[in-house]
N, C-alpha and C positions, 0 to 999 in steps of 0.2 A: 504493500500500500504506500509506504514512504517513497519507494522507487517511482511509483506512478505519479505521486504529487510532485516530486523533484523533476521528473521528465516533463510534466505539464507546465511547471514553472519555467523550465528551460524553453519550451515551445512558446510560451507567452513572451518571454524576453526576446526571442528571435522575432516574433511579430512586432513587438514594440520598437525594435531597432531597425527593422527592414520593411515596415508596412508600406512605404512609398514605392517599393519595388514589386514586380510581379511575385506573388507568393503562393505556393501550392501546398496542400495537405500532404501530397506524396513527398515533396522535398523536405518539409519540416519533420515528418515522421521518420524519414530516413536519417536525418541529422541527429535525432535523439535516440535512434536505434530501436524503433518500434515498427511493426508492420502497420500499414496504413489503416487496416481494419481495427487492430487493437488500439492504435492511437486515437482513431475516431471515437471508439466506444469509451475509452478512458477519459478523453478530453471532455466529452459530454457529461460523463459521470462527475468529474471534478468541477468543471466550470458551469454546469447547468445551461450550456448552450453549445451549439456546434462550433467547430473550428472556424468555419467561414462566417458565422455570426459574430464571433469574436474579432476576426480580422475587420469586418465591416464596422463594428463598434469602435475599434481603435482608429480606423480611417475617418469615420464621421466625427469623432471627438477631436481629432487633429484639425479637420477642416473647420470645425466650429471656432477653434482658436484663431485660425487664419482669417475667417470671415469678419473678425473684429477690425481688421485692417482694410479699410476701403480702397487703399491704393493697389491691392492685389486683385487681379481679375479672377472671376469665377473659374475660368479655364485653367489658370495657373494654380489655383487652389486645388482643383480636381486632380491635376497631374502630381502636385506636391503631396497629395493625400493618398496616392496609389491607384487612382481611377484612370481608366483608359481615355476618358475624355469628359467634356462637360455634360453631355446628355446622359451618360451612364451615371455620373456623379449626381446630377439633379434628380434623376429617377430614384436612386437609392437614398439620397438625402431626404426626399419627400416621404418615402416609405418609412424611414427611421424617425423622422421628427414631426411629420405632418405639415411641414412648410418647405417651400423652395429655398435654395440657398440665398437668393436675393431677398426673399421675405424675412428670413432669419437675420440677414445682415441689417435690414432696416430696423428690426426690433432692437438689435444690439446698438445701432447708432442712436436710437431714440433714448437709450439709457446711459449714454455717455455725457 
């Protein structure tokens, strides 16, 4: 059990440091020495979400920080947060937050 928790912590650290790059369950599970099926099962058990849900959560959190800076374009934020482009970013951002990136930015700007 401790080994599983350490491995998942290691996987989370990989995601936190490399979220802006393309990241796959296969690659991360291989790096921590688990089969992808075992990794997938253990990750969900420990984190209460899938690996890709975690990656998305990290990317969206990062993008929310960047959205506070009005001088950074939505497209640049999308790329810096690990999304393939602004349309994919906007779609996922809306699914996760209920708002578009520009709506979220306007709310942030209103509170500054």
